[in-house]
C-alpha atoms as one frame of an Amber mdcrd trajectory, in Angstrom:
protein
-205.116  78.818-129.472-203.619  76.294-131.900-202.913  73.796-129.115-206.482
  73.959-127.782-208.205  73.800-131.166-205.938  71.273-132.865-204.084  69.227
-130.250-206.495  68.973-127.325-209.514  66.661-127.121-212.697  68.696-127.188
-215.924  68.245-125.281-219.598  68.299-126.153-221.806  71.118-124.953-225.439
  72.076-125.556-224.358  75.598-126.510-221.156  76.581-128.294-218.308  75.246
-126.137-216.013  77.838-124.566-212.465  77.169-123.453-211.614  79.100-120.286
-208.333  80.927-119.786-206.491  81.801-116.568-202.985  83.127-115.914-202.847
  84.041-119.610-202.997  80.387-120.661-205.679  77.882-121.627-207.030  76.011
-118.625-207.369  72.211-118.587-210.894  70.885-119.048-211.799  68.711-116.039
-215.323  67.722-117.081-218.998  68.474-116.879-220.237  68.499-113.289-223.410
  68.993-111.308-223.748  71.167-108.224-221.964  68.710-105.917-218.967  68.544
-108.237-218.938  72.312-108.527-219.301  72.834-104.766-216.214  70.640-104.255
-214.275  73.497-105.889-215.352  76.695-104.070-213.044  78.828-106.220-214.973
  77.765-109.336-218.335  78.271-107.625-217.358  81.793-106.491-216.049  82.683
-109.961-219.261  81.373-111.535-221.407  83.438-109.145-219.411  86.568-110.018
-219.705  85.933-113.765-223.445  85.309-113.505-223.959  88.527-111.520-222.074
  90.414-114.239-224.380  88.755-116.799-227.459  90.162-115.032-228.325  87.619
-112.328-229.010  90.221-109.611-231.649  88.305-107.639-229.530  86.311-105.165
-232.220  83.765-104.316-232.841  83.067-108.009-229.104  82.763-108.640-228.599
  80.315-105.771-231.651  78.298-106.796-230.224  77.985-110.322-226.777  77.007
-109.029-228.086  74.310-106.689-230.025  72.771-109.600-226.974  72.457-111.856
-226.972  68.860-112.986-230.695  68.860-113.717-231.342  71.386-116.518-227.794
  72.703-116.871-224.237  71.470-116.516-221.187  73.266-115.185-218.117  72.918
-117.378-215.212  72.702-114.931-211.650  73.749-115.797-208.392  73.964-113.833
-205.654  76.519-114.452-202.465  74.693-115.446-200.342  77.492-113.961-201.829
  78.176-110.505-204.393  75.385-110.020-207.434  77.670-109.699-210.692  76.023
-110.776-213.037  77.856-113.156-216.457  77.053-114.548-219.244  78.187-116.798
-222.771  76.841-117.174-224.162  75.183-120.255-227.913  74.717-120.553-230.205
  73.241-123.154
């Protein structure tokens, strides 16, 4: 926690920024991406879909419509696990 909060450059987000964790360690922030950047990392896109379903996005067509519009009204914050290389993401919207 100390390394992320004190020794790592932060990033700006519309909402409160979150730092993702994988393999019991802080992931590396890659950057804010739109749908094309997210789709280039299917592991992150699949993880984001799963998280959104758990958060109540049960209508698949609505979920996919939202995801394909990332970059317009929302941004995906993309991370990469420094241990295994898995990509992770969460959405940040105004």
